[in-house]
C-alpha positions as MATLAB code, in Angstrom:
seq = 'MSRFTRSSPMPASRGDLAHWHMREGALQRMLPPWEEVDVVKAPVPMVDGAIAEFILHKGLLPIRWIARHEQVDPATGFVDIQVRGPFRRWRHQHRFEERGAASAITDDIQYELPVPPIGPMVGGWLVRGDLERAFRFRHRRLANDLHRHRECAALSGLCVGITGASGLVGRQLHAFLTTGGTSVKRLTRGSASASRGEIQWNPGGERVATAPFESLDAIVHLAGANLADERWTPARKQVLRESRIAATRHLCTLLAGLERKPKVLVCMSGIGIYGTEHGRTVDERDPAGSDFIAQLARDWEAAAQPAVDAGIRVVFLRAGMVVTAAGGAVAKMRTPFLFGAGGPIGSGKQGISWIASDDLLGMIATAIVDGRWAGPVNAVAPEAVEQRQFAKALGRSLRRPAIAPMPAAVVRMLFGEMGESLLLRGQFAQPTRATELGFRWDFPLLQDALDFELGRS';
ca = [
      99.412   13.884   31.014;
      99.078   15.001   28.251;
      96.168   17.849   27.524;
      94.008   18.324   24.518;
      91.818   21.424   24.419;
      88.998   22.910   21.765;
      86.548   25.839   21.825;
      83.975   27.342   19.030;
      81.500   29.526   19.252;
      77.641   27.921   19.156;
      74.817   29.860   17.746;
      73.031   29.289   20.241;
      72.208   30.434   24.296;
      73.983   28.734   26.552;
      71.017   27.160   27.706;
      69.592   25.628   24.267;
      74.032   24.221   24.004;
      73.316   22.853   27.691;
      70.003   21.727   27.190;
      71.404   19.367   23.887;
      73.925   18.123   26.058;
      71.700   16.606   28.435;
      68.988   15.082   26.336;
      68.956   12.189   24.739;
      70.356   11.343   21.465;
      73.207   13.653   22.345;
      76.189   10.520   22.729;
      75.108    9.024   19.264;
      75.205   13.039   17.665;
      78.615   13.067   19.220;
      80.308   10.027   17.779;
      82.223   10.541   14.794;
      81.132    8.531   11.505;
      83.845    7.224   10.334;
      84.657    5.682   13.604;
      82.446    2.095   14.071;
      80.955    2.287   17.511;
      78.458    0.694   19.284;
      76.451    2.406   22.222;
      76.056    0.258   24.783;
      74.317    2.623   27.392;
      73.705    6.788   26.537;
      74.219    8.569   29.961;
      70.394    9.607   30.494;
      68.872   11.286   32.305;
      72.613   13.192   32.135;
      73.630   13.689   36.260;
      76.255   12.771   38.497;
      77.270    8.978   38.658;
      75.234    8.752   34.822;
      77.402    5.966   32.993;
      78.295    6.345   29.083;
      79.332    3.215   28.098;
      80.358    2.344   23.921;
      82.285   -0.364   22.049;
      84.830    0.966   19.894;
      86.117   -1.227   16.740;
      89.916   -0.238   16.075;
      91.111   -2.574   13.489;
      90.244   -6.230   14.655;
      90.155   -5.105   18.768;
      87.259   -4.199   20.236;
      87.938   -1.896   23.087;
      85.410   -1.373   26.212;
      84.906    2.104   26.856;
      83.179    3.461   30.041;
      82.941    6.302   31.609;
      81.244    7.837   34.304;
      79.812   11.524   34.710;
      80.398   13.779   37.557;
      80.302   17.820   38.418;
      76.511   17.696   36.230;
      75.671   21.550   36.337;
      72.456   21.476   33.765;
      73.610   25.150   33.165;
      77.495   25.059   32.937;
      78.489   21.629   32.076;
      79.986   18.364   33.205;
      82.699   16.091   33.319;
      83.217   12.850   32.191;
      86.189   10.071   34.070;
      87.122    6.862   32.358;
      86.379    4.053   34.658;
      87.551    1.481   31.760;
      88.714    1.932   28.286;
      92.002    2.648   26.643;
      93.896    5.057   28.408;
      95.591    5.448   31.846;
      93.940    8.128   33.318;
      90.685   10.685   31.141;
      89.268   13.221   32.081;
      87.147   15.190   29.381;
      85.940   18.322   31.049;
      82.813   19.811   28.655;
      82.235   23.507   29.819;
      79.625   25.973   28.223;
      80.485   29.794   28.254;
      77.685   32.780   27.626;
      79.106   34.880   24.745;
      76.899   38.022   24.626;
      73.608   36.179   23.376;
      75.638   33.028   22.044;
      77.072   30.641   23.149;
      80.630   29.251   23.087;
      81.806   25.540   24.382;
      85.487   24.341   25.587;
      86.736   20.572   25.441;
      89.221   20.296   27.477;
      91.137   16.865   27.675;
      93.175   15.462   30.228;
      94.866   12.082   29.387;
      97.926    9.436   30.010;
      98.493    6.595   27.422;
      99.267    3.074   28.619;
     102.681    1.409   29.226;
     104.484    4.886   29.815;
     107.199    5.945   28.459;
     106.475    3.337   25.237;
     102.919    4.117   24.858;
     103.355    8.047   24.533;
     106.584    7.951   22.120;
     104.801    5.353   20.048;
     101.142    6.615   19.770;
     101.137    9.634   21.058;
     100.717   11.616   17.846;
      98.097    9.301   17.027;
      95.828   10.014   19.306;
      96.649   13.790   19.208;
      95.740   13.550   15.350;
      92.030   11.480   16.375;
      91.393   13.929   18.969;
      91.541   17.096   16.612;
      90.087   15.112   13.959;
      86.768   14.067   16.568;
      86.773   17.362   17.959;
      86.706   19.087   14.494;
      83.678   17.361   13.567;
      82.219   17.210   16.618;
      82.012   21.400   17.158;
      80.905   21.698   13.650;
      77.848   18.789   14.094;
      76.934   20.926   17.381;
      76.871   23.915   15.882;
      74.966   22.764   12.745;
      72.549   21.052   14.814;
      72.199   24.438   16.884;
      71.079   26.424   14.117;
      68.914   23.576   12.629;
      67.025   23.355   15.635;
      66.765   27.099   16.083;
      65.137   27.248   12.027;
      62.901   23.925   12.895;
      62.080   25.895   16.481;
      58.052   24.314   16.239;
      59.695   20.842   16.530;
      60.397   20.846   20.759;
      57.496   19.686   22.475;
      55.541   17.672   19.060;
      55.803   13.621   18.769;
      57.204   11.964   16.440;
      57.045    8.799   15.355;
      59.631    6.954   13.301;
      59.517    3.607   10.969;
      62.942    2.264    9.850;
      64.125    4.103   13.073;
      66.867    1.414   13.596;
      68.423    2.192    9.643;
      71.237    4.115    9.190;
      68.869    7.677    8.913;
      66.905    6.367   11.290;
      69.255    6.604   14.494;
      70.895   10.133   13.413;
      67.017   11.118   13.075;
      66.282    9.852   16.285;
      68.856   11.457   17.683;
      69.032   15.133   16.189;
      64.866   15.596   17.039;
      65.860   14.382   20.736;
      68.484   16.642   20.977;
      66.293   19.595   19.714;
      63.351   18.518   22.764;
      61.068   16.214   20.535;
      59.088   13.194   21.622;
      60.073   10.389   19.026;
      58.422    6.916   19.600;
      60.162    4.097   17.475;
      57.256    2.250   14.981;
      58.711   -1.185   15.743;
      57.299   -4.576   14.954;
      56.392   -7.017   16.966;
      55.817   -6.490   20.647;
      56.673   -2.926   21.609;
      57.700   -0.951   24.803;
      56.263    2.322   25.947;
      58.411    2.254   28.206;
      61.380    2.683   25.613;
      58.753    4.774   23.368;
      58.016    2.514   21.221;
      54.301    2.082   19.190;
      53.503   -1.566   17.687;
      53.072   -1.136   14.155;
      53.068   -4.079   11.423;
      54.137   -3.600    8.038;
      52.346   -7.018    7.035;
      48.480   -5.518    7.973;
      47.553   -7.257   10.786;
      45.552   -5.746   13.388;
      47.635   -3.442   15.712;
      46.215   -0.963   18.511;
      45.554    1.648   17.230;
      45.088    4.466   20.577;
      49.245    5.088   20.040;
      48.712    6.388   17.147;
      46.684    9.210   18.283;
      49.611   10.722   20.531;
      51.244   11.606   17.102;
      51.791   14.763   15.435;
      53.953   13.871   12.560;
      54.881   10.361   10.964;
      58.562    9.816    9.251;
      58.249    6.749    7.319;
      62.131    5.192    6.690;
      61.033    1.638    6.671;
      62.045   -0.019    3.210;
      64.872   -3.138    2.473;
      67.844   -1.609    1.046;
      68.264   -1.937   -2.414;
      72.068   -2.195   -2.901;
      72.419   -5.365   -0.506;
      71.817   -7.940   -2.983;
      70.768   -9.045   -6.552;
      67.518   -8.372   -8.091;
      65.938  -11.326   -8.959;
      62.139  -12.093   -8.782;
      61.896  -13.115   -5.194;
      64.251   -9.918   -4.543;
      62.315   -7.408   -6.723;
      59.154   -9.193   -4.542;
      60.396   -8.302   -1.052;
      62.067   -4.623   -2.326;
      57.862   -4.085   -3.334;
      56.313   -5.499   -0.387;
      58.762   -3.662    1.777;
      57.770   -0.303    0.569;
      54.679   -0.653   -0.896;
      52.822   -2.784    1.080;
      53.483   -1.570    3.889;
      53.315    1.867    3.303;
      49.364    0.805    2.065;
      49.055   -0.600    5.391;
      50.423    2.685    7.382;
      48.415    5.617    5.681;
      44.941    3.019    5.601;
      45.701    3.001    9.497;
      46.188    6.813    9.965;
      43.385    7.549    7.597;
      41.023    6.124   10.514;
      42.487    7.479   13.101;
      40.081    9.818   15.224;
      43.451   12.216   16.413;
      45.547   11.796   12.849;
      49.211   13.076   12.382;
      49.372   16.900   10.632;
      52.286   15.529    8.422;
      53.896   12.200    6.953;
      56.619   12.391    5.726;
      57.857    9.469    3.712;
      61.127    8.753    1.533;
      61.248    7.909   -1.652;
      63.841    8.334   -4.049;
      65.048    9.649   -7.770;
      65.045    6.480   -9.106;
      61.184    7.688   -9.954;
      62.764    9.863  -13.142;
      64.364    6.369  -14.495;
      67.978    6.133  -14.916;
      69.207    7.133  -18.300;
      68.858   10.639  -18.438;
      71.590   12.582  -19.238;
      70.050   15.622  -18.700;
      68.870   17.177  -15.500;
      65.402   16.180  -14.098;
      63.431   18.069  -10.988;
      59.798   17.531   -9.391;
      58.088   18.620  -12.570;
      59.432   15.704  -14.696;
      57.221   12.309  -15.028;
      58.152    9.603  -13.953;
      60.593    6.437  -16.010;
      59.618    2.989  -16.938;
      62.600    0.801  -15.341;
      62.217   -1.159  -12.271;
      63.555    1.167   -9.845;
      60.777    4.052  -10.991;
      57.674    1.476  -11.199;
      58.868    0.701   -7.219;
      59.431    4.623   -6.767;
      56.243    5.504   -8.296;
      53.879    2.834   -6.367;
      55.834    3.568   -3.508;
      54.868    7.021   -3.299;
      51.181    5.890   -4.925;
      50.561    3.481   -1.805;
      50.003    7.124    0.589;
      47.101    7.689   -1.369;
      44.829    6.278    1.685;
      46.861    9.568    3.831;
      46.890   12.218    1.288;
      42.813   11.778    1.185;
      42.347   11.870    4.961;
      43.443   15.307    4.574;
      46.860   14.075    5.981;
      50.218   16.781    4.777;
      51.998   13.871    2.820;
      55.763   14.953    1.670;
      57.639   12.376   -0.267;
      61.262   12.838   -0.020;
      62.831   11.735   -3.187;
      66.322   10.943   -1.552;
      69.818   10.928   -3.582;
      73.050    9.089   -2.590;
      72.894    9.805    1.130;
      76.782   10.872    1.832;
      77.653    9.676    5.319;
      80.671    7.092    6.120;
      78.377    5.649    8.445;
      77.450    2.965    5.805;
      75.863    3.621    2.629;
      77.583    3.586   -0.878;
      80.415    5.718    0.421;
      81.191    3.178    3.510;
      81.079    0.695    1.032;
      83.471    2.434   -1.432;
      86.281    3.840    1.568;
      88.360    0.138    1.709;
      88.951   -0.174   -1.972;
      89.556    3.180   -2.233;
      91.897    3.039    0.619;
      93.699    0.278   -0.971;
      94.101    2.343   -4.034;
      91.256    0.605   -6.019;
      88.800    3.471   -5.868;
      88.123    5.328   -9.753;
      85.478    5.608  -12.324;
      82.464    2.853  -12.898;
      81.244    1.981  -16.789;
      81.858    5.045  -18.432;
      81.869    6.844  -15.396;
      79.228    9.835  -16.917;
      76.667    8.666  -15.089;
      74.991   11.340  -12.951;
      75.129   10.812   -9.309;
      72.640   13.216   -7.161;
      73.668   13.011   -3.455;
      72.864   14.471   -0.141;
      74.920   14.885    3.231;
      72.846   12.956    6.089;
      72.748   15.835    7.525;
      70.837   18.052    5.058;
      68.723   15.095    5.110;
      67.760   15.266    8.860;
      67.419   18.809    7.940;
      64.690   18.422    5.026;
      62.890   16.059    7.177;
      62.662   18.190   10.424;
      61.997   21.557    7.922;
      59.233   19.380    6.158;
      57.620   18.666    9.062;
      57.221   21.945   10.429;
      56.595   24.039    7.469;
      52.868   23.868    5.920;
      54.019   24.452    2.797;
      56.003   21.371    2.248;
      53.926   18.707    0.360;
      54.393   16.830   -2.461;
      57.261   15.148   -3.903;
      60.759   17.079   -3.003;
      63.762   16.314   -4.627;
      65.696   15.604   -1.551;
      69.828   16.036   -2.930;
      72.676   19.211   -3.175;
      71.839   21.644   -5.572;
      75.489   20.176   -7.407;
      74.774   16.713   -8.678;
      78.387   15.319  -10.068;
      79.159   12.646  -12.713;
      80.405    9.065  -11.003;
      83.959   10.139  -11.863;
      83.821   13.282  -10.250;
      82.494   11.554   -6.627;
      85.413    9.182   -7.279;
      87.697   11.985   -7.314;
      86.285   13.570   -4.753;
      86.398   10.654   -2.259;
      90.142   10.020   -3.324;
      90.989   13.244   -2.390;
      89.441   12.690    0.789;
      90.957    9.186    1.662;
      94.202   10.414   -0.209;
      94.146    8.160   -2.387;
      93.963    7.951   -6.195;
      90.699    6.831   -8.476;
      91.983    6.005  -11.161;
      91.451    2.135  -10.906;
      88.302    1.819  -13.275;
      85.593   -0.845  -12.564;
      84.511   -1.882  -16.653;
      80.767   -2.083  -17.086;
      81.002   -6.181  -17.955;
      82.207   -6.357  -14.803;
      79.677   -5.174  -12.886;
      77.130   -6.705  -14.596;
      78.765  -10.059  -14.075;
      78.679   -9.260  -10.437;
      75.474   -7.273   -9.826;
      73.441   -8.529  -12.740;
      69.928   -5.634  -13.086;
      70.712   -3.724   -9.638;
      74.511   -3.245  -10.650;
      73.232   -1.964  -14.286;
      70.487    0.040  -12.681;
      72.309    1.676   -9.535;
      76.084    1.914  -10.806;
      75.831    1.865  -14.650;
      73.259    4.802  -14.564;
      71.863    7.755  -12.896;
      70.349   10.810  -12.859;
      70.908   14.844  -12.906;
      68.414   15.375   -9.996;
      67.832   18.962   -9.116;
      66.079   20.457   -5.497;
      64.225   22.972   -7.534;
      61.090   22.598   -5.305;
      63.414   22.932   -2.293;
      65.115   25.584   -3.510;
      61.913   27.474   -4.047;
      60.775   26.603   -0.615;
      64.457   28.127    0.219;
      65.942   25.240    2.287;
      69.151   26.083    2.964;
      72.341   23.443    2.826;
      74.779   22.742    5.345;
      76.699   20.820    2.789;
      75.696   22.042   -0.585;
      79.586   21.179   -2.111;
      80.166   17.391   -2.529;
      83.978   17.736   -0.816;
      83.266   19.639    1.929;
      80.557   16.885    2.740;
      83.058   14.176    2.422;
      85.411   15.807    3.892;
      83.287   16.558    6.790;
      81.866   12.932    6.911;
      85.684   11.277    6.566;
      87.339   14.010    9.216;
      89.279   15.541    6.648;
      89.969   19.490    7.037;
];
């Protein structure tokens, strides 16, 4: 049997550390973003006999992994044992330990690879490397989450509704909030199940039952069609506008009519509101631009006026590029970079204002609990970079060169106006308001954010 052990101090009491692991969302938060994993069943509630089941995609091979949880002690830890999966044997003990006023976690894994002795000889070092990467990531994310939960302690006990909960940000936000003790309701189209924590809403404006909304203390509005999924034909532009503007107006009109209104509405917006032809730095004091993406964001924010008029505190998080290996721009760029085809796009001088995925969650959480947050707030890291700098940083994380250019003419031919706006232009946006409000970034530096998301030390 081989053995892997990793211990790390945690910035929380042993009780808080244990509660984090026992709540819904823990498994989702622990999955490495660079791995493609589908969660089939989470071990909730965490009791002896609870089953975790997920599918790990390695190349073209989907690997079903089923683990049974045993020796569950809500104060000191638990064990999971592989029932079905890629190992011949697997036993993973999670130990929660007191360290004065703080705590520590130890992950102790005993495993045996299949087809001995060939399996260990061929794959032993690969498995060891994967475990090192995965648990380095897990322990850092866990420590960051515990720290953020302590900063936003008022979240515990609140009931928060999320639109777009199945999206890239929504899935992680749901998991982040639930591990901190927040009750989360998914605002879903079509029929909804209260037992699954869902509330029906219809962005098309059709009438829905309003009583379930009365239970919400806050709403995070993330829904909207992806800007970069398709070329911006007239029909696609209409979809983008309706999925943002019409849906936001309908939601805010509904909220304004409630007897018990949520105290805060956090609306996702974008730094595209400033336009995409700036060679200078912009912040929340700058006016909106005039191109399509700027008009879209401006009208999107204006659609929330019914909520503002009703006295609901509304925060517009103008997000930059979200840095995560689980999807979005980084995931799309990863494959060409791995094949040595990554590099500058167009001139490479266009601005990229970015934010680490976990810092975006932190901004959302802070916006919910801190009454000083209202109006527009740029959800970006302090370090905006040129696109060619971003490409070099990504290349360093992937251990690949970043020298293969994509000429502007090719971008325009392949992607049309969408490529012109999103790839060849950009913004150097600064988080002036968040800085004034004292927000703390876990990932203020781009290289660190990319290394963390891609599992590099």
